[in-house]
N, C-alpha and C positions, 0 to 999 in steps of 0.2 A: 589834585592829580586828574588829568582828563580821561575820559572813559576809552578804552582801547577800539581801535577800528574792527579788528579780528581778535575774536577769543576762542581759543582751543581749550576746552573743558573735558580733561579725562578721557582724552579721544583714543580709543582702541580700533584695531582692525585686525580680525582674525582669519587665517586661510586655513581652514579645517581646525587642527590643532594648534597650528604654527601662530604666535602672535607677531604679525609685521609691525605693528604699533601697540606700545604698551602705556597705558594711563600717561599720556601725554598732556601737559597743560601749559599754554603759551598765551601772551598777550602781546599782540603787533599793533603798533599804534599807526595814525596816520601820517603819511607822507615819510614812513620810515622804509629805509632798505635794510631789510633782515635776510640774514643767510641760514638756511639747514645744511649743515655741514657733517658730513659723517662716512665712513667706508662703504662699500658695496653691502648691500644688506641690513644698513643700519635703520632702514625704515623711512629714510626722507623723501623719495619721490612716491611711496605709497600716501606719505603724509600731504604731499603736494597735490596728488590725484584726488585725494579726499576734500581737499579746500576747492579744486576745480570742479567737483561734483562728479568724477568719472568713477571713484570708488564708493560705495555706501559704507558709513559708519558701523562696526559693530555694537559700539556702545559710546557714550559720551556726547558732547554738542558741539557745533560750530556756530559762533554767534557773531554776526555782522552787525554793526551800530547796535548791538542788543538785542537783535531779532534772531531767532535760531534758525538757520538755512540749511539744516543737515537734511531736510526731506525735499528741497527746492533742486529741480533739475539742473544739469550744467548750463542749459541755453537760456536759464532765466535768472542766473546769478550775474551780478556785475563785475565779473572776474574774467581775464582771458589769459590765456596759456600761450605762451614762445616754446615751441619744440626745439629740441637740439638739432634735430635735422633741417629747419628752417622750413621745409615742405611749401617751397614757393612753387608757382604754376610756371613751368618752362615755356608755355605759349602764350602767357602774357607779360607785357613789359612791366617795368616797375611800378609805374603810376597805377596800371590795373591790378597789379598784386596787392597795392596797398589799398584800393578802392573796393576791393572783393566784398570784404565784409559789411562795408556801408550799401553796397548795392544789392545784397541779399535782404538788408534790411529796408529796402526800398525807400533811401532817403531821397529829398530831390536832387537831380544832376548838380545845380548850381552849389549846392550845399557840399555834395562830394568832392566836387573840384576843389573847392575853397578849404575843405580840411586835408585833402591831400596834398596840396600846394605848401600849406602851413607844416605840415609834418616833413614833407621834403627839405623844405627849409631848415627846419630844425636840425635832421640829421645830415645835412649838408649833402644832400645827395639830387639838388634840382637838376643838376648837369648830366644826369644820367636817367632822367625820368623814363625816356623812350626807350631805354636798352632792355633787352631780354636777361634773365637771371645767369645764362652762362655766359654772358659778356661782361660779367661782373668779378670783380675780386670777392675772396671769401669773407674779409672784413664788410665790403659793401653789402653782399649778400645777408650778413649777419644783421646790418643795419636795417635793410629792407623787411627782413621778418619782424623785426621790433617794432617798426614803423606800422605795419599792419596790424599788430596786437596793439600798439597805442592809440591808433586813429579811432578806434570805437570808443575811447574814453572810459575804461573800466576802472572801477575803485581800486581793485587789486591787479598787478600784472604778475604771473608766476613764470618763472625760467628755469626750465630744466636744464642744469648743465650748458648754459647759453655759448658758451666759448670754447666748449671741448673739440670742435671740428678745426680751431685756428692754431697756426704755428705759435711757438713760444713769443717771439717778439710783437705779433699782431694780437695775441691775448692780452699782453701787458698793456697795450695802448688801447683797446676795447674796455679793457676794466675801467679806465678812467672816463672812456667816452660814455659807458652805460650809467656811471655816476653822474655825471655831467647831465644828460638827458633825464635820469631821475629827477635829480634837483629842479631841473627847470620846468617838468611837466607837474611835480609835485604829487606823483602817484605812488602809493604803496608797492613796493616791489619785495617780491618773496622769492629768493633764488636758492635753488639746489645745487650744491658742488660738494666735490669730494676734495677740492682744491683749496689748500688751507690758505694760500696766498693770496688765491682771488677773494676769498672770504674777509682776510685781514684787509685788504685794499678798498672793497667796494662797500662793505656791509657798515651800518649803523651797529646793530647787534648781531650776535652768533649765537645759533643754538647747535650745541653738540650732541648728536645723538650716536648711540651705541645698542645694536641688538633690539631695536625699537624703543628704547627708553631715553628719556631726555637726561643727560649728564649734567649739562652745566648752560647756562646763557649769560650774556653779559656784551659789552662792548668788545671790540678788537683787543684794547690794552689790557682790559680786564682778563680776558681770556688768555692772553698771552702771559702776562706778568704775574696772574694769580690763578693758576689752574686749580681746580678743586678735586682734581683725582690724579693718580699715574697716567690714566689712559689720555685725559685730556692734555696734560703735560707732554706726553710723547706724541700725541697727535698734531698738535700747533707747533711747527717750528721744530728745531731740534734742541734736546736734552740729554744733559749726562745724568745718569744714575749711580750716585755711590753706596753700596750697602753700608748701614751705619746701625749700631745698638744704643738704645737710651742710656745714658751713664750721669745719673745724679741730675743736675738740672739741664745737661747737655746731651752730645752725642759722640761717639766715637766710631771711626772708620775702621775697615778690617785690618789696617796697618797699625792701629792704635793711637792714631792722631785725634785730636781734639776737632770737633766741627760743632759750630754754633750756628744757630738760626733765629729768625726774627719769628718765623712760623714754627713754633714749638712742638707741634704735635699733639696727640691726646693718648697715645699709648703709654703704659707703665714702662718701668724700669727693664731693661734687659730684652725688650721686645724689638724683633727683627724690622727694620724700616728701611727705607732709601733716601739720601738727601740728592736733591734734584739742582742741577744748576745750569743756567744756558751759556753755551760756549762763549758768546760775546762778553758775557759777565767775568770772565777768568782773566787776571792780569799777570803779567811778567813780572819777577824779581817783586814778590809781594812783600809789604809792610807784616812787622810782626804780629799787629793785631788782627791779620786776615785769617780766614781758612786758609790752609795751604797743603799742597801736593807737589811730591818731585815725581818725575818720570823720563823715559827714554823715548825719545822721536822715532814711532815707526813708520810714519807717512807725513808727506807733505802735499797739499792740493792747492795749487795757486788758482785763484778765480778773478783775477784782476782788480776788483775792488777789497778782496781780502784774501787773505792766507789762512787755509784751515791745517791746523797742527795737530796730529794724532799722538798721543802719549800713551806708552805702556807702563802701568804703576800698580805697584801692590796695594793700592786702595780700591781698586776695582778691577773685577774679572773681564771687562770689554775696555778697548781703549777710551781715554777721554779724549773729547774734542776741544781744542782751543782756537777761537776765530780773533784773529789778528786783522786790524785794518791795515791797508796798502801802508800807510805812514808809519805805523807802528812796528811793522815787519822789515821796514827798509832800513839796510845797515846792520841787520842782525846775523846774516850769513848762517841761517839754519841749516843742519844737515840731518840726515836720518843717522841716530845711533847716538845724537849729543843729548846730555842731560837737562832737562829743563825743569825749573820751579816756578810754578802759578798759584796763584791765591784769589779768592774772592770773599766778597762781606757777607756777614749774617743776613742782611736785608735781601739778598740774591739767592737764598737759599730754602728751597722749600722742603718739607719733610711729608713723604706719603707711606703708606703700608706697603711693604715688599710683596 
């Protein structure tokens, strides 16, 4: 296995008695798109600022290509940071905004022009090179800020909530654009976000943080399909949680129905647990071998691509959500108050401590 580009080793950051980052160890590879995902206060931005050199480590080490850069000042690290606000100079046109960092390094004018032209072509903004930032759309300003960070050819590009200022449709488009640009440049991207969809779409791997601690790290599919804790399961996507108790080789829900799971848990007989299942894994009119529950429809939410059905059931204190594709829902004529039976397989069931 190749050596990681960046290695965070037992990194901690204290502000007085408060631990913002607590014993975090992560290896990030060359040319990887890596996401730090967590809610506000999880430590993700503090971690990003330590990588950038804007915050000192309380303890631990940051290794770049095996060399400790923990004490290297920010301006001497081969790392660049793209801010959420973009921080473009309003009095400079697009080309000059992108060239600014190179001009500060006093590179030859010919090289600056060549590198700016190259990156304008890559981000597909050559036609607006002479415009000022206030003459650009939100997506164009975002790409200019990205180009300004990339034109210096850093080993690592750090992005702090890079799409937070964009509307939903443009954010979806820019997720794919960022991934395309990262792949084309071959630079390691580390993005901080609280948006789970953003992380799932863009990242090669995701680290979930909570209260300064690293909970789980893995590919988007690993994180989504095999969460290692109730928090991870709840934070990524939508999850139904059914209270269960251990019963022999299986489990029972609070209505007495048997629940089977491939993930069998580690707690003993009678321990209070929850069975977790994704809404899209639930099927109508279940076969006898599936886990099953019956409920009364309390709400229906049509989203175009799918129909979300909320069921009140004695198996759970909270409504259970079932997500049906538009094709599956067509012709069912479901109404609030109808009784519905659903089922799901053992392999789609996760068991967590309640």
